[in-house]
C-alpha positions in Angstrom: -16.9 -22.0 30.5 -14.5 -21.9 27.6 -16.4 -20.7 24.5 -13.6 -19.5 22.2 -13.9 -20.6 18.6 -12.0 -19.8 15.3 -12.8 -20.4 11.7 -9.9 -20.4 9.2 -10.4 -20.4 5.5 -7.3 -21.4 3.6 -6.6 -22.3 -0.1 -6.8 -26.1 -0.6 -4.1 -26.1 -3.2 -1.0 -23.9 -3.7 1.0 -24.6 -6.8 4.2 -22.4 -7.3 7.0 -23.0 -9.8 8.2 -23.2 -13.3 5.5 -23.5 -16.0 2.9 -24.6 -13.4 0.3 -22.8 -15.5 0.3 -25.8 -17.7 -1.0 -27.8 -14.7 -3.8 -25.3 -14.0 -6.6 -27.7 -15.2 -5.2 -30.5 -13.0 -5.1 -28.2 -10.0 -8.7 -27.1 -10.6 -9.7 -30.7 -11.2 -8.6 -31.6 -7.7 -11.1 -29.1 -6.3 -14.1 -31.0 -7.7 -15.8 -27.9 -9.1 -18.6 -28.2 -11.6 -19.5 -26.2 -14.6 -17.4 -24.1 -16.9 -15.1 -21.3 -15.5 -15.5 -17.6 -16.0 -12.0 -16.2 -16.6 -11.7 -12.8 -15.1 -8.6 -11.0 -16.5 -7.4 -7.7 -17.9 -6.0 -6.9 -21.3 -2.2 -7.6 -20.8 -2.6 -10.9 -18.9 -5.2 -12.0 -21.4 -2.8 -11.4 -24.3 0.0 -13.2 -22.5 -1.6 -16.3 -21.0 -5.3 -16.1 -21.9 -5.1 -18.7 -24.6 -2.9 -21.0 -22.4 -5.6 -20.9 -19.8 -8.6 -21.3 -22.1 -7.3 -24.3 -24.0 -7.2 -26.3 -20.7 -11.0 -26.0 -20.1 -14.3 -26.9 -21.8 -16.4 -24.0 -22.8 -14.7 -21.3 -20.8 -16.1 -17.8 -20.7 -13.8 -14.7 -20.5 -14.5 -11.2 -19.2 -12.0 -8.4 -19.5 -11.8 -5.8 -16.7 -10.1 -2.5 -17.3 -9.9 -1.2 -13.8 -10.9 -2.2 -10.2 -14.2 -0.8 -9.1 -17.4 -1.9 -7.6 -19.1 -1.5 -11.0 -16.6 -4.0 -12.4 -17.4 -6.4 -9.6 -21.1 -6.1 -10.4 -20.3 -6.6 -14.1 -18.5 -9.9 -13.3 -21.4 -11.0 -11.2 -23.9 -10.3 -14.0 -21.7 -12.1 -16.6 -21.2 -15.1 -14.4 -25.0 -15.3 -13.7 -25.9 -15.0 -17.3 -23.4 -17.6 -18.5 -24.3 -20.0 -15.6 -20.6 -20.7 -14.8 -19.5 -22.8 -11.9 -16.5 -20.9 -10.6 -14.1 -18.0 -11.4 -10.5 -18.0 -12.6 -8.8 -14.8 -11.7 -5.8 -14.3 -14.1 -3.6 -11.3 -13.8 -2.4 -8.8 -11.2 -4.3 -7.0 -8.5 -7.3 -5.8 -10.5 -8.6 -9.2 -11.7 -7.9 -11.0 -8.5 -9.5 -8.3 -6.2 -12.6 -8.1 -8.5 -13.0 -11.9 -8.8 -12.5 -12.3 -5.1 -15.4 -9.9 -4.3 -17.6 -11.3 -7.2 -17.2 -14.9 -6.0 -18.3 -13.8 -2.5 -21.5 -12.3 -4.0 -22.1 -15.3 -6.2 -21.4 -17.9 -3.5 -19.0 -19.7 -5.7 -15.3 -20.4 -5.5 -12.4 -18.8 -7.3 -8.9 -19.7 -8.3 -6.1 -17.2 -8.2 -3.6 -17.2 -11.1 -1.3 -14.2 -10.6 0.8 -12.9 -13.4 2.7 -10.5 -11.2 4.1 -10.8 -7.7 3.1 -7.4 -6.7 1.0 -7.9 -3.5 -0.2 -10.5 -1.0 -3.8 -10.2 -2.2 -3.1 -13.2 -4.5 -4.0 -15.5 -1.6 -5.5 -13.4 1.2 -9.1 -13.1 2.2 -9.1 -9.3 1.7 -10.1 -7.4 -1.4 -9.0 -3.8 -2.1 -11.3 -1.7 -4.3 -11.0 2.0 -5.0 -14.1 4.3 -5.0 -13.5 7.9 -5.7 -10.6 9.1 -3.5 -11.1 6.2 -1.1 -9.8 2.6 -1.2 -12.0 0.0 0.5 -10.5 -3.1 2.1 -13.3 -5.7 2.1 -13.4 -9.1 3.7 -13.9 -12.0 1.2 -13.1 -15.7 1.0 -9.6 -16.5 0.0 -9.1 -18.5 -3.3 -9.7 -22.2 -3.4 -6.4 -22.6 -5.1 -3.4 -20.5 -6.1 -1.4 -21.3 -9.2 1.7 -19.0 -9.5 3.9 -19.7 -12.4 7.4 -18.3 -11.7 8.3 -18.2 -15.3 5.5 -15.8 -15.9 6.1 -13.8 -12.7 9.8 -13.4 -13.7 8.8 -11.7 -16.9 6.5 -9.2 -15.2 7.7 -5.6 -15.0 10.4 -5.5 -12.3 8.8 -2.6 -10.5 5.8 -4.9 -9.7 8.1 -7.5 -8.1 9.8 -4.9 -6.0 6.4 -3.6 -4.9 5.6 -7.1 -3.8 8.9 -7.2 -1.9 8.2 -3.9 -0.2 4.7 -5.0 0.8 6.2 -8.1 2.6 9.0 -6.0 4.2 6.3 -3.7 5.7 5.0 -6.7 7.7 7.7 -5.8 10.3 5.9 -2.7 11.3 2.4 -4.1 10.8 3.2 -6.7 13.5 4.4 -4.1 15.9 1.2 -2.1 15.4 -0.9 -5.2 16.0 1.0 -6.0 19.2 0.6 -2.4 20.3 -3.1 -2.5 19.7 -3.3 -5.8 21.7 -1.5 -4.1 24.7 -3.4 -0.8 24.6 -6.8 -1.7 23.2 -7.1 -5.4 24.0 -7.3 -6.2 20.2 -7.1 -9.9 19.7 -3.7 -11.1 18.7 -2.7 -14.4 17.2 0.8 -15.6 18.1 0.7 -18.0 15.2 -0.3 -15.5 12.5 2.1 -12.9 13.9 5.0 -15.3 13.9 4.3 -16.4 10.4 4.1 -12.8 9.1 7.3 -11.9 10.9 9.1 -15.0 9.6 7.9 -14.2 6.0 9.4 -10.7 6.2 12.7 -12.1 7.6 12.8 -14.8 4.9 12.5 -12.3 2.1 15.1 -9.9 3.6 17.6 -12.7 4.1 17.1 -13.7 0.5 17.5 -10.1 -0.8 20.8 -10.9 -2.5 19.0 -13.3 -4.9 16.1 -11.0 -5.7 17.3 -9.6 -9.0 15.5 -8.8 -12.3 15.3 -11.5 -14.9 15.9 -14.3 -12.5 13.1 -16.9 -12.0 14.5 -17.8 -8.6 13.7 -14.2 -7.5 10.1 -14.8 -8.5 10.1 -18.0 -6.5 11.3 -16.3 -3.3 8.8 -13.4 -3.6 5.8 -15.7 -4.6 6.4 -17.9 -1.6 6.6 -14.9 0.7 3.4 -13.4 -0.7 1.6 -16.7 -0.2 2.8 -17.0 3.4 1.7 -13.4 4.2 -1.7 -14.1 2.7 -2.1 -17.3 4.8 -1.1 -15.3 7.9 -4.1 -13.0 7.3 -6.4 -15.9 6.8 -5.3 -17.4 10.1 -5.8 -14.1 11.9 -9.2 -13.5 10.2 -8.1 -9.9 9.5 -5.4 -8.0 7.6 -3.6 -7.1 10.8 -0.6 -9.4 10.2 0.3 -7.4 7.1 -1.4 -4.0 7.5 -0.7 -1.3 10.1 0.1 2.4 10.1 2.2 2.1 7.0 -0.9 0.9 5.1 -3.0 3.7 6.5 -0.4 6.2 5.2 -0.5 4.6 1.8 -4.3 4.7 1.7 -4.1 8.4 2.5 -1.5 9.0 -0.2 -4.0 7.3 -2.6 -6.6 9.9 -1.6 -4.2 12.9 -1.9 -2.4 11.7 -5.1 -4.3 8.9 -6.8 -2.1 6.7 -8.9 1.2 8.4 -8.0 3.0 5.2 -7.0 2.4 1.5 -6.5 0.8 0.3 -3.3 3.8 -1.8 -2.2 6.2 1.0 -2.8 4.2 3.4 -0.7 3.8 1.1 2.2 7.6 0.3 2.1 8.5 4.0 2.4 5.9 4.5 5.1 7.2 1.5 7.0 10.6 3.2 7.4 8.9 6.1 9.2 6.6 4.0 11.3 9.5 1.9 12.4 11.2 5.1 13.6 8.0 6.0 15.5 8.0 2.5 17.2 11.7 2.2 18.0 13.0 5.8 18.1 16.5 6.7 17.0 17.9 3.2 17.5 18.7 2.7 13.8 16.2 -0.1 13.4 14.4 1.9 10.7 17.6 1.8 8.7 17.3 -2.0 8.5 14.0 -1.6 6.6 15.5 1.1 4.4 18.5 -1.1 3.6 16.3 -4.1 2.7 14.1 -2.0 0.4 17.2 -0.6 -1.3 18.7 -4.0 -1.8 15.7 -5.2 -3.7 15.4 -2.0 -5.7 12.4 -0.5 -4.0 12.0 3.2 -3.3 13.1 4.6 0.1 12.1 8.2 -0.2 8.9 10.2 -0.9 10.6 11.7 -3.9 11.2 8.2 -5.3 7.4 7.8 -5.2 6.8 11.0 -7.1 5.2 12.5 -4.0 6.1 16.0 -2.8 7.3 16.5 0.8 4.2 18.4 2.0 1.9 15.8 0.5 3.7 13.0 2.4 3.6 15.0 5.7 -0.1 15.6 5.1 -0.7 11.9 4.6 1.2 11.0 7.8 -0.7 13.5 10.0 -4.1 12.5 8.7 -3.7 8.7 8.1 -5.3 7.8 11.5 -8.7 9.0 10.1 -8.7 6.3 7.4 -10.2 3.6 9.6 -10.8 2.6 13.2 -7.6 0.7 13.6 -5.2 1.5 16.5 -1.6 1.9 15.4 1.5 3.8 16.4 -0.2 6.9 14.9 -2.8 6.8 17.7 -5.2 9.7 17.4 -2.8 11.5 15.1 0.6 13.1 15.3 1.6 16.7 14.8 3.1 18.1 11.6 6.2 18.9 13.6 6.6 15.3 14.8 5.8 13.9 11.3 8.4 16.2 9.7 11.0 15.4 12.3 10.5 11.6 11.7 10.6 12.0 7.9 13.7 14.1 8.2 15.6 11.8 10.6 14.8 8.7 8.4 15.7 10.7 5.3 12.4 10.0 3.6 12.2 13.7 2.7 
């Protein structure tokens, strides 16, 4: 008897383009939500677009978060409960969106994602990344009901945030290979649809690398569309597998060893060069990733991340302990093998 089922949660509305933030209230109106919104934002986004958002709604409540933490999530939950709001508006970069995503899950209400930087695919995915001490937790949560990404705002964000978003998408290449490997060796479920979408997203961004330049709104358009597609792939898969493999494990371990040294997207980009080498050997395929990263202005070496050689090697050899997820790292690789891979790929 066939008993297979799947449940896919996707945003109902995705609005990307020039000055679409002015249409935020209309996008939210189409969701038929009730009650005033709680705007979850951080200081810089609040000063940039906070008033533009607030003037579109009746009796909005605003809470400012300084950093992503479980305490911040609980604070948003408490504020929302006390104010009796109907839904959350996450306005900003990674911190407000991750916090609102988890808070809305606890509250049992919807949230709308309004990114002000194209730095990662969490703007639309059903995963939330929250640090705790020297560990970063990736937690399942519902994706946003809607995404409103204004390319005029994204284009004005610090360029390094955009290049981090590019690198995060480029790393999908190796994440898919890890997912396919886990399917073959560990019988981990694999979605051809989600895998193909993630792969296509990375290819789309790389093929458009020549138009991804600072100060150009078209660049923000390309990156925003890619981040949305990557997030949708994760929602279809029901996991972060389409966009998270060994390169993300290495990045999470770098966060433990050197917290705050570099942006997440930049770390996974550099790690993807090495993991591609582990997958394909000395065929030169890893140079395709390095070239793509270089073209968009993302780092390609550990030194570019501000991370010392020994620290990077330590992260590579211990990353497999981060979580129970089969990747090309298997049960760990030796320091000799890690150093050889990092040397061949010129990461160190």
